[in-house]
MARGU-268671 format. One line per field, with one value per residue (C-alpha): chain; x, y, z; residue in three letters. Coordinates in Angstrom, 2 decimals. Example, Ala and Ser with C-alpha at 12.3 -4.5 7.8 and 13.67 -1.06 7.14 Angstrom:
<sites>
ch A / A
x 12.30 / 13.67
y -4.50 / -1.06
z 7.80 / 7.14
aa ALA / SER
</sites>
This chain:
<sites>
ch A / A / A / A / A / A / A / A / A / A / A / A / A / A / A / A / A / A / A / A / A / A / A / A / A / A / A / A / A / A / A / A / A / A / A / A / A / A / A / A / A / A / A / A / A / A / A / A / A / A / A / A / A / A / A / A / A / A / A / A / A / A / A / A / A / A / A / A / A / A / A / A / A / A / A / A / A / A / A / A / A / A / A / A / A / A / A / A / A / A / A / A / A / A / A / A / A / A / A / A / A / A / A / A / A / A / A / A / A / A / A / A / A / A / A / A / A / A / A / A / A / A / A / A / A / A / A / A / A / A / A / A / A / A / A / A / A / A / A / A / A / A / A / A / A / A / A / A / A / A / A / A / A / A / A / A / A / A / A / A / A / A / A / A / A / A / A / A / A / A / A / A / A / A / A / A / A / A / A / A / A / A / A / A / A / A / A / A / A / A / A / A / A / A / A / A / A / A / A / A / A / A / A / A / A / A / A / A / A / A / A / A / A / A / A / A / A / A / A / A / A / A / A / A / A / A / A / A / A / A / A / A / A / A / A / A / A / A / A / A / A / A / A / A / A / A / A / A / A / A / A / A / A / A / A / A / A / A / A / A / A / A / A / A / A / A / A / A / A / A / A / A / A / A / A / A / A / A / A / A / A
x -3.17 / -1.33 / 0.95 / -2.08 / -3.77 / -0.57 / 0.30 / -1.89 / -0.91 / -3.46 / -4.01 / -5.37 / -7.06 / -7.05 / -8.82 / -10.52 / -14.12 / -16.25 / -19.78 / -20.54 / -21.47 / -21.12 / -17.76 / -16.45 / -17.65 / -15.92 / -12.56 / -12.75 / -13.02 / -10.19 / -8.04 / -9.29 / -8.03 / -4.69 / -4.19 / -4.98 / -2.71 / -0.11 / -0.63 / -3.28 / -5.50 / -7.59 / -8.51 / -10.11 / -11.77 / -12.13 / -14.99 / -17.73 / -15.98 / -19.10 / -20.33 / -19.07 / -18.86 / -21.21 / -24.74 / -26.14 / -24.90 / -26.10 / -29.69 / -29.22 / -26.56 / -28.22 / -29.26 / -30.78 / -28.81 / -28.82 / -28.47 / -26.25 / -23.21 / -23.28 / -23.72 / -20.51 / -18.63 / -19.73 / -18.96 / -15.45 / -14.69 / -15.69 / -14.09 / -10.59 / -10.95 / -10.10 / -11.64 / -12.85 / -13.99 / -15.97 / -15.20 / -18.69 / -21.56 / -25.03 / -27.45 / -31.34 / -33.35 / -36.80 / -36.71 / -33.36 / -29.95 / -26.77 / -22.87 / -22.37 / -19.43 / -19.82 / -17.23 / -17.17 / -15.31 / -13.59 / -16.90 / -18.73 / -20.58 / -21.47 / -19.43 / -20.48 / -22.51 / -21.30 / -23.10 / -21.31 / -21.93 / -20.69 / -21.69 / -19.25 / -20.87 / -18.16 / -17.71 / -14.31 / -14.62 / -12.88 / -12.13 / -14.67 / -18.41 / -19.97 / -23.11 / -23.75 / -26.62 / -28.48 / -28.87 / -27.55 / -28.64 / -26.23 / -25.56 / -26.36 / -23.87 / -20.31 / -19.23 / -16.76 / -16.06 / -13.79 / -11.06 / -9.22 / -7.24 / -7.83 / -10.78 / -11.57 / -13.29 / -14.87 / -15.18 / -15.94 / -14.04 / -15.05 / -15.32 / -11.67 / -11.81 / -13.62 / -10.97 / -13.43 / -14.87 / -11.48 / -10.70 / -13.74 / -13.10 / -9.49 / -11.16 / -13.39 / -10.54 / -9.78 / -6.23 / -7.10 / -9.29 / -10.07 / -11.50 / -12.50 / -12.34 / -12.16 / -10.52 / -10.41 / -7.73 / -8.06 / -8.39 / -6.45 / -2.67 / -3.46 / -5.13 / -5.14 / -1.85 / -1.75 / -5.56 / -4.38 / -1.17 / -2.85 / -5.62 / -2.93 / -0.57 / -3.23 / -4.83 / -1.80 / -3.35 / -3.18 / -5.10 / -5.87 / -7.17 / -8.54 / -9.05 / -10.41 / -7.48 / -7.90 / -9.61 / -9.11 / -12.34 / -14.58 / -16.51 / -14.92 / -10.98 / -9.96 / -6.47 / -5.62 / -2.78 / -4.23 / -2.12 / -1.35 / -0.17 / 1.32 / 0.87 / 3.85 / 2.52 / 4.82 / 3.78 / 3.88 / 2.99 / 1.33 / 0.80 / -0.01 / -2.95 / -2.94 / -4.37 / -2.67 / -2.44 / -0.82 / 0.46 / 1.39 / 1.78 / 0.01 / 1.47 / 0.01 / 3.44 / 4.40 / 1.22 / 1.40 / 5.22 / 3.96 / 1.34 / 3.75 / 6.39 / 3.88 / 1.18 / -1.41 / -4.32 / -3.25 / -2.04 / -5.28 / -7.02 / -10.25 / -11.08 / -11.00 / -12.51 / -13.92 / -16.06 / -19.80 / -21.17 / -24.01 / -24.76 / -21.66 / -22.12
y 7.44 / 4.39 / 4.45 / 5.06 / 2.11 / -0.02 / 1.17 / 2.53 / 3.77 / 2.48 / 4.04 / 1.87 / 3.95 / 2.21 / 4.70 / 4.32 / 4.39 / 6.37 / 5.78 / 9.37 / 8.70 / 12.29 / 12.35 / 9.01 / 10.44 / 13.54 / 11.86 / 9.50 / 12.48 / 13.80 / 10.75 / 10.43 / 13.91 / 13.35 / 10.22 / 11.95 / 14.51 / 11.88 / 10.48 / 7.78 / 6.77 / 4.26 / 4.66 / 2.16 / 2.56 / -0.13 / -2.56 / -0.58 / 2.74 / 5.07 / 3.11 / 0.64 / -2.91 / -5.28 / -7.08 / -4.41 / -1.69 / -2.86 / -1.74 / 1.45 / 2.77 / 1.25 / 3.32 / 2.99 / 3.45 / 6.27 / 7.90 / 9.88 / 7.66 / 6.80 / 10.52 / 11.48 / 8.74 / 9.79 / 13.42 / 12.45 / 10.37 / 13.19 / 15.82 / 13.86 / 12.48 / 9.06 / 5.43 / 4.90 / 1.67 / 2.80 / 0.19 / -1.17 / -0.01 / -1.54 / -1.19 / -1.40 / -2.79 / -4.25 / -4.95 / -6.67 / -5.66 / -6.16 / -5.45 / -3.61 / -2.34 / 0.57 / 1.37 / 4.71 / 6.17 / 9.67 / 11.08 / 10.22 / 7.21 / 4.12 / 1.36 / -1.58 / -2.59 / -5.77 / -7.30 / -9.46 / -13.05 / -15.30 / -14.13 / -14.08 / -16.89 / -18.55 / -19.97 / -20.52 / -21.40 / -19.03 / -16.76 / -15.18 / -15.84 / -13.77 / -14.31 / -11.84 / -13.74 / -12.54 / -9.33 / -9.45 / -11.26 / -12.57 / -11.16 / -13.44 / -12.44 / -11.92 / -8.30 / -7.06 / -3.38 / -2.14 / 0.29 / 1.06 / -2.21 / -3.44 / -5.75 / -5.77 / -8.31 / -7.39 / -9.38 / -8.46 / -9.67 / -13.37 / -13.78 / -14.25 / -17.44 / -19.04 / -19.76 / -20.72 / -17.22 / -15.70 / -18.44 / -17.60 / -13.98 / -14.81 / -17.07 / -14.14 / -11.97 / -10.18 / -9.05 / -7.25 / -8.31 / -5.90 / -7.10 / -4.47 / -6.39 / -6.22 / -9.70 / -9.96 / -10.65 / -14.37 / -14.88 / -11.96 / -12.94 / -16.38 / -16.15 / -12.56 / -12.50 / -16.11 / -15.66 / -12.59 / -14.22 / -17.61 / -15.89 / -13.79 / -16.52 / -19.24 / -16.89 / -14.81 / -11.47 / -8.59 / -8.49 / -5.64 / -5.51 / -2.75 / -3.02 / -0.35 / 0.62 / -1.05 / 0.75 / -0.80 / 1.04 / -0.54 / -3.61 / -5.19 / -5.17 / -5.10 / -6.68 / -3.99 / -4.69 / -3.45 / -4.72 / -5.16 / -8.51 / -9.01 / -11.90 / -13.71 / -13.75 / -11.34 / -8.20 / -5.05 / -2.84 / -3.11 / -1.49 / -2.59 / -1.61 / 2.08 / 4.72 / 5.48 / 5.26 / 2.19 / 3.13 / 0.46 / 0.18 / -2.41 / -3.15 / -5.29 / -6.16 / -7.67 / -9.67 / -10.79 / -11.96 / -14.15 / -15.67 / -16.60 / -17.93 / -20.38 / -20.85 / -22.48 / -21.41 / -23.32 / -26.32 / -26.73 / -30.29 / -28.80 / -32.11 / -33.62 / -30.71 / -27.42 / -24.93 / -23.76 / -20.59 / -18.06 / -14.59 / -12.86 / -9.16
z -29.54 / -30.64 / -27.78 / -25.43 / -26.57 / -26.49 / -22.96 / -20.15 / -16.70 / -13.93 / -10.67 / -7.95 / -5.23 / -1.62 / 0.81 / 4.07 / 3.87 / 6.57 / 7.50 / 5.75 / 2.10 / 1.07 / 2.43 / 0.89 / -2.71 / -2.23 / -1.14 / -3.97 / -6.64 / -4.65 / -5.08 / -8.92 / -9.58 / -7.96 / -10.06 / -13.38 / -12.56 / -12.05 / -15.59 / -14.95 / -17.89 / -15.96 / -12.51 / -10.31 / -6.73 / -4.05 / -3.33 / -1.01 / -1.54 / -0.65 / 2.61 / 5.30 / 4.29 / 5.98 / 5.69 / 8.23 / 6.10 / 2.58 / 2.73 / 4.42 / 2.02 / -1.15 / -4.02 / -7.51 / -10.73 / -12.09 / -8.54 / -6.42 / -6.49 / -10.41 / -11.35 / -9.37 / -11.12 / -14.41 / -14.00 / -12.54 / -15.53 / -17.98 / -15.92 / -15.93 / -19.18 / -18.03 / -17.70 / -14.30 / -12.74 / -9.81 / -7.22 / -5.92 / -4.07 / -2.94 / -5.50 / -5.08 / -8.01 / -8.24 / -4.62 / -4.50 / -3.21 / -5.31 / -4.89 / -8.18 / -10.07 / -12.79 / -15.52 / -17.26 / -20.25 / -20.69 / -21.96 / -18.91 / -20.69 / -18.73 / -20.27 / -18.10 / -14.95 / -13.06 / -10.27 / -8.16 / -9.16 / -6.38 / -2.92 / 0.01 / 2.32 / 4.49 / 7.98 / 9.44 / 13.26 / 15.41 / 12.37 / 10.42 / 9.45 / 6.89 / 4.75 / 2.11 / 0.91 / 4.14 / 2.32 / -1.37 / -4.45 / -6.91 / -10.33 / -13.41 / -15.97 / -17.09 / -17.84 / -20.25 / -21.84 / -24.48 / -23.67 / -26.96 / -27.92 / -24.12 / -23.55 / -19.73 / -17.68 / -14.30 / -11.18 / -7.51 / -4.63 / -3.97 / -7.76 / -7.97 / -6.17 / -9.50 / -11.98 / -14.59 / -14.53 / -15.30 / -17.90 / -19.99 / -19.75 / -21.33 / -23.90 / -24.99 / -25.42 / -22.23 / -21.50 / -18.06 / -15.30 / -12.63 / -9.14 / -6.58 / -3.35 / 0.59 / 1.78 / 5.20 / 7.93 / 7.74 / 4.20 / 2.91 / 4.38 / 3.08 / -0.40 / -1.68 / -3.42 / -4.29 / -6.03 / -8.10 / -9.49 / -10.30 / -12.28 / -14.27 / -14.94 / -15.58 / -18.27 / -19.28 / -18.87 / -16.32 / -12.94 / -10.88 / -7.48 / -5.47 / -1.66 / 0.94 / 3.40 / 6.66 / 9.48 / 12.71 / 14.33 / 11.67 / 12.17 / 9.10 / 8.89 / 5.36 / 4.37 / 1.66 / -0.40 / -3.66 / -6.49 / -10.14 / -11.47 / -14.94 / -17.42 / -15.92 / -12.61 / -11.18 / -8.91 / -10.95 / -7.95 / -4.71 / -1.26 / 2.23 / 4.40 / 4.67 / 2.36 / -0.99 / -4.88 / -6.27 / -9.95 / -12.61 / -16.29 / -18.63 / -21.95 / -24.55 / -26.32 / -22.87 / -22.77 / -26.36 / -25.75 / -22.62 / -24.96 / -27.77 / -25.51 / -23.80 / -26.16 / -23.80 / -25.97 / -29.11 / -26.86 / -24.88 / -25.60 / -26.76 / -28.27 / -24.62 / -22.57 / -23.04 / -21.25 / -21.84 / -20.48 / -21.03 / -20.36 / -21.42 / -22.13
aa MET / ALA / ALA / PHE / LEU / GLN / LYS / MET / LYS / LEU / ALA / LEU / ILE / GLN / PHE / ALA / VAL / SER / PRO / ASN / LYS / GLU / LYS / ASN / LEU / GLU / ARG / ALA / CYS / THR / PHE / ILE / LYS / GLU / ALA / THR / GLN / ASN / GLY / ALA / ASN / LEU / VAL / CYS / LEU / PRO / GLU / CYS / PHE / ASN / ALA / PRO / TYR / GLY / VAL / LYS / TYR / PHE / ASN / GLN / TYR / ALA / GLU / SER / ILE / PRO / GLY / CYS / THR / SER / GLU / VAL / LEU / SER / LYS / ALA / ALA / LYS / GLU / ASN / ASN / ILE / TYR / LEU / VAL / GLY / GLY / THR / PHE / PRO / GLU / LYS / SER / ASP / GLY / LYS / LEU / PHE / ASN / THR / CYS / LEU / ALA / TYR / GLY / PRO / ASN / GLY / GLU / LEU / LEU / ALA / LYS / HIS / ARG / LYS / ILE / HIS / LEU / PHE / ASP / ILE / ASP / ILE / PRO / GLY / LYS / ILE / THR / PHE / LYS / GLU / SER / ASP / ALA / LEU / SER / PRO / GLY / ASP / SER / PHE / THR / THR / PHE / GLN / MET / GLY / GLU / TRP / LYS / VAL / GLY / LEU / GLY / ILE / CYS / TYR / ASP / ILE / ARG / PHE / SER / LEU / MET / ALA / ASN / ILE / TYR / ALA / ASN / LYS / GLY / CYS / ASN / LEU / LEU / ILE / TYR / PRO / GLY / ALA / PHE / ASN / MET / THR / THR / GLY / PRO / ALA / HIS / TRP / GLU / LEU / LEU / GLN / ARG / ALA / ARG / ALA / VAL / ASP / ASN / GLN / LEU / TYR / VAL / ALA / THR / ILE / SER / PRO / ALA / ARG / ASP / GLU / SER / ALA / SER / TYR / HIS / ALA / TRP / GLY / HIS / SER / SER / LEU / ILE / ASN / PRO / TRP / GLY / SER / ILE / VAL / SER / THR / THR / GLU / GLU / LYS / GLU / GLY / ILE / VAL / TYR / GLY / GLU / ILE / ASP / LEU / SER / GLN / LEU / GLU / ALA / VAL / ARG / GLU / GLN / ILE / PRO / ILE / ARG / HIS / GLN / GLN / ARG / LYS / ASP / LEU / TYR / HIS / ILE / GLU / PHE / LYS / ASN / LEU / ASP
</sites>
């Protein structure tokens, strides 16, 4: 158990999402089982893993919690005896829609629920215009959960652009940040890897990102390239745009070594500047 707590094997599942929710859930379970058979202790699914990504789809595919998707995730975590970060799906609650990520423990218990805090509203002329706020409401709290000796902070896609959010997680003891995300063909090549490595090196922790596979026939084309980054800012493992499982190991001793070698937490001038925050679970 001690070795398990010190080191863990992650599996980041990048798969193509279809318009058929039932099929998506079945395929997710198949990938989860494969990852577990290959030794993964923590398995992560991509953003909008049970339905197509797009403003016009959110209400159509939304469901409450508990519901079909949450029940499937809980059962998959328990049957495979793993920690499971269930990507995201559109959640319906009190007349509002949220982009929501659930995390489960090996007994199938719900450990955390994160609603996307920063909504993806951008306009790059000639490239892409997207406005999640036309359908979604933002979450209003930070979200962490414990996984043995690991404290995990959750974010969703656009959340990764906000460095203060990651810094708050780090200051509250997180050593792993997980971002299910579906960057597009404009911002993906430019910023996806850059943002992951920046969040990791700035905060001296591991960063895992999980994208859907790219589907050229879909209305939204995901960049893909799911990755695991270590506290030194180096890529542990990654992939391209097609379906597959990305495996990588996280190691507390490596994280602690980096923090000892470059002790930025002790060197920060908190007498001159600090961060105030609220609603951290």
